[in-house]
C-alpha positions in Angstrom: -5.7 -29.5 -5.3 -4.5 -28.0 -2.0 -4.5 -30.4 0.9 -7.5 -29.8 3.2 -7.3 -29.7 6.9 -9.8 -31.3 9.2 -13.0 -29.2 9.8 -12.5 -26.7 12.6 -14.4 -26.5 15.8 -17.4 -24.2 16.4 -15.1 -21.2 17.2 -13.6 -21.3 13.6 -15.5 -19.1 11.2 -16.8 -20.6 8.0 -15.3 -19.9 4.6 -17.5 -18.5 1.8 -16.8 -18.5 -2.0 -19.0 -15.9 -3.8 -19.0 -15.2 -7.5 -20.2 -11.9 -8.9 -19.4 -10.3 -5.6 -18.6 -6.8 -6.7 -22.2 -5.6 -6.7 -25.8 -6.5 -6.3 -26.8 -9.7 -4.5 -23.2 -11.0 -4.6 -22.0 -7.9 -2.8 -24.8 -8.2 -0.2 -24.0 -11.9 0.4 -20.3 -11.0 0.9 -21.1 -8.2 3.3 -23.6 -10.2 5.3 -21.1 -13.0 5.8 -18.3 -10.7 6.8 -20.6 -8.9 9.3 -21.3 -12.3 10.8 -17.6 -12.9 11.3 -17.2 -15.3 8.4 -14.3 -15.4 6.0 -15.0 -14.7 2.3 -13.3 -15.3 -1.0 -15.1 -12.7 -3.2 -14.7 -13.0 -6.9 -15.7 -10.9 -9.8 -14.3 -9.8 -13.2 -13.5 -6.4 -11.6 -12.6 -6.6 -7.9 -11.4 -3.0 -7.5 -14.4 -2.1 -5.4 -13.5 -5.0 -3.0 -9.7 -4.5 -2.8 -8.4 -2.5 0.1 -11.0 -3.6 2.5 -9.1 -5.4 5.2 -11.8 -7.0 7.3 -9.1 -8.2 9.6 -7.9 -10.7 7.0 -11.3 -12.2 6.5 -11.7 -11.1 2.9 -9.8 -12.2 -0.1 -10.8 -10.7 -3.4 -9.9 -12.6 -6.6 -10.5 -11.5 -10.2 -12.4 -14.2 -12.0 -14.2 -14.6 -15.3 -16.4 -17.6 -14.6 -16.8 -18.4 -18.3 -13.2 -19.5 -18.4 -13.1 -23.0 -16.9 -9.3 -23.1 -16.1 -9.6 -19.7 -14.3 -12.4 -21.0 -12.2 -10.4 -24.1 -11.0 -7.4 -21.9 -10.3 -9.5 -19.5 -8.3 -10.9 -22.3 -6.2 -7.4 -23.7 -5.5 -6.3 -20.2 -4.4 -9.4 -19.9 -2.1 -8.5 -23.2 -0.4 -4.9 -22.2 -0.1 -5.9 -18.9 1.5 -8.3 -20.3 4.1 -7.9 -24.1 4.1 -11.4 -25.1 3.2 -14.7 -24.0 1.7 -18.0 -24.2 3.6 -20.5 -22.0 1.6 -20.3 -21.5 -2.1 -22.7 -19.0 -3.8 -22.9 -19.4 -7.6 -24.2 -15.8 -8.2 -22.3 -14.4 -11.2 -24.7 -13.6 -14.0 -25.8 -11.2 -16.7 -29.0 -10.2 -18.4 -29.9 -10.3 -22.1 -33.1 -8.6 -23.1 -34.9 -9.2 -26.4 -37.4 -11.5 -28.1 -36.2 -15.0 -29.0 -36.1 -14.2 -32.7 -34.2 -11.0 -32.1 -31.4 -12.5 -30.0 -28.1 -12.9 -32.0 -26.1 -16.1 -31.9 -23.2 -14.3 -30.2 -25.5 -12.8 -27.6 -27.1 -16.2 -26.8 -23.7 -18.0 -26.6 -22.1 -15.3 -24.5 -25.0 -15.4 -22.2 -24.9 -19.1 -21.6 -21.2 -19.0 -21.2 -21.7 -16.9 -18.1 -25.1 -17.8 -16.7 -25.0 -21.5 -17.2 -21.5 -22.8 -18.1 -19.9 -20.4 -15.6 -22.0 -21.8 -12.8 -21.3 -25.3 -14.1 -17.5 -24.8 -13.9 -17.8 -23.4 -10.4 -19.9 -26.4 -9.3 -17.4 -28.8 -10.9 -14.5 -27.1 -9.2 -15.9 -26.9 -5.7 -17.5 -30.3 -5.4 -14.2 -32.2 -5.0 -13.3 -29.8 -2.1 -16.7 -30.3 -0.4 -16.5 -34.1 -1.0 -13.1 -34.3 0.7 -14.5 -32.4 3.7 -17.8 -34.5 3.7 -19.7 -31.2 4.2 -20.5 -27.9 2.5 -23.4 -25.9 1.1 -23.7 -24.8 -2.5 -26.2 -22.1 -3.4 -27.2 -21.8 -7.1 -28.8 -18.4 -7.8 -31.4 -18.9 -10.5 -34.5 -16.7 -10.9 -38.1 -16.6 -9.6 -40.1 -19.3 -11.3 -37.0 -20.8 -13.0 -38.3 -23.3 -15.5 -40.7 -20.9 -17.2 -40.1 -18.3 -19.8 -41.1 -14.7 -20.1 -41.6 -12.5 -23.2 -38.6 -10.3 -23.8 -36.2 -12.3 -21.6 -36.5 -15.8 -23.1 -32.8 -16.5 -23.4 -32.2 -15.3 -19.8 -35.0 -17.5 -18.6 -33.6 -20.4 -20.6 -30.2 -20.0 -18.9 -31.7 -19.9 -15.5 -33.9 -22.9 -16.2 -30.8 -24.9 -17.3 -29.0 -23.8 -14.1 -32.0 -24.9 -12.1 -32.1 -28.3 -13.7 -28.4 -28.8 -13.2 -28.7 -27.7 -9.6 -31.5 -30.2 -9.0 -29.3 -33.0 -10.3 -26.3 -31.9 -8.3 -28.4 -31.9 -5.2 -29.5 -35.5 -5.8 -25.9 -36.6 -6.5 -24.1 -34.7 -3.8 -26.7 -34.9 -1.0 -25.6 -38.5 0.0 -22.1 -37.2 0.3 -23.0 -34.6 3.0 -23.3 -31.6 0.6 -26.3 -29.4 0.7 -27.5 -27.7 -2.5 -30.1 -24.9 -2.4 -31.6 -23.2 -5.5 -32.3 -19.5 -4.8 -35.1 -18.0 -6.9 -34.8 -14.2 -6.3 -37.4 -11.7 -7.4 -36.7 -8.1 -8.3 -33.8 -6.6 -6.3 -31.9 -3.4 -6.7 -28.8 -5.0 -8.1 -27.9 -2.7 -11.1 -28.2 -5.7 -13.4 -30.7 -3.9 -15.6 -28.2 -1.3 -16.7 -24.7 -2.5 -15.7 -24.9 -6.2 -16.7 -27.4 -6.3 -19.5 -27.3 -6.8 -23.2 -30.1 -5.7 -25.5 -30.9 -7.5 -28.7 -31.4 -5.5 -31.9 -35.2 -4.8 -32.0 -37.4 -6.0 -34.8 -40.4 -3.8 -35.6 -42.7 -6.9 -35.7 -42.5 -7.0 -31.9 -43.0 -3.3 -31.2 -46.5 -3.9 -29.8 -45.3 -6.7 -27.5 -42.4 -4.5 -26.4 -44.6 -1.6 -25.6 -46.9 -3.7 -23.5 -43.9 -5.1 -21.6 -42.5 -1.7 -20.9 -45.9 -0.5 -19.7 -46.1 -3.4 -17.2 -42.5 -2.8 -16.0 -43.3 0.8 -15.4 -46.2 -0.2 -13.1 -44.0 -2.6 -11.0 -43.2 -1.6 -7.4 -39.6 -0.6 -6.7 -37.1 -3.5 -6.3 -36.1 -4.7 -2.8 -32.8 -4.2 -1.1 -30.3 -7.1 -1.7 -29.5 -6.9 2.0 -32.9 -8.4 2.8 -32.1 -11.4 0.6 -28.7 -11.8 2.1 -30.1 -12.1 5.7 -32.3 -15.0 4.5 -29.4 -16.7 2.7 -27.2 -16.4 5.8 -30.0 -18.0 7.9 -30.4 -20.8 5.4 -26.6 -21.5 5.4 -26.8 -22.3 9.1 -29.6 -24.8 8.8 -29.0 -28.5 9.4 -31.7 -29.4 6.9 -31.9 -26.4 4.5 -34.5 -26.2 1.7 -33.7 -27.5 -1.7 -35.4 -24.6 -3.4 -36.6 -21.2 -2.1 -38.1 -18.0 -3.5 -36.6 -14.8 -2.3 -39.0 -11.9 -1.9 -42.5 -11.3 -0.7 -44.1 -10.4 -4.1 -41.9 -12.9 -5.9 -43.4 -15.7 -3.7 -46.9 -14.7 -4.6 -46.1 -14.6 -8.3 -44.3 -17.9 -8.4 -47.1 -19.7 -6.5 -49.7 -18.2 -8.9 -47.6 -19.3 -11.9 -47.3 -22.8 -10.5 -51.1 -23.0 -10.0 -51.6 -21.8 -13.6 -49.3 -24.5 -14.9 -51.1 -27.1 -12.9 -54.4 -26.0 -14.4 -52.9 -26.3 -17.9 -51.8 -29.8 -17.2 -55.2 -30.7 -15.7 -57.1 -29.2 -18.6 -55.1 -31.4 -21.0 -55.3 -34.5 -18.9 -57.5 -36.6 -21.2 -55.3 -35.7 -24.2 -52.2 -36.6 -22.2 -53.6 -40.0 -21.2 -54.5 -40.9 -24.7 -50.8 -40.5 -25.6 -50.2 -44.1 -24.5 
């Protein structure tokens, strides 16, 4: 691991490490940080859209497949070699798999978890030694609104985000006493291109045609997704807080839906209270 210098003074811009930075939320996080005068190591499988943008030496674009653990550790070493430290890490790289639980193939499920969960795990494991050596840093885990619950048609995606949320909660409890902040971001619907550029669709089974039609009808009635730039402004603000939130929902409509879902879950627990208490 590259030797770390002592933290700089207030005039020294912070260093961000962002995965999945070529488009969507990752691109918005990268652009917001650069606009604020920060330095960014932006990673993605294809960084061609990021190369060639000088930003006065504030941007380093690194090709990275987060599902490959050795590549992740090498990229983090290169990031520290480039800028001397890491201050804000955004675990954003992800993809989408659509399909009923029964429909999803083994290959699709494993490939999905390799990126959405294990990729985030490898980044977390690679950056924590750097942040520990500094005694400071902020790690953002990008999960999904209501992470911990599942939705019809996207159960495997929901499962990966729930696993990431649980891992992030544990990392927050473990790394907090070491001076490292961890924030779980639960974004709602944003115009990221994920639905058509980063998605895999399971082979449909006719038994679920009715469920699928109902889902598609509900999606058609949904309002247009928000701009990722709005989320990036909030994340930039959170990154500057002395006591940032452990978990936050991103999006006005998303907040309403998450809170309503939590209330429904509490009612389910309460309705079954007597049965639960008889369990010993």
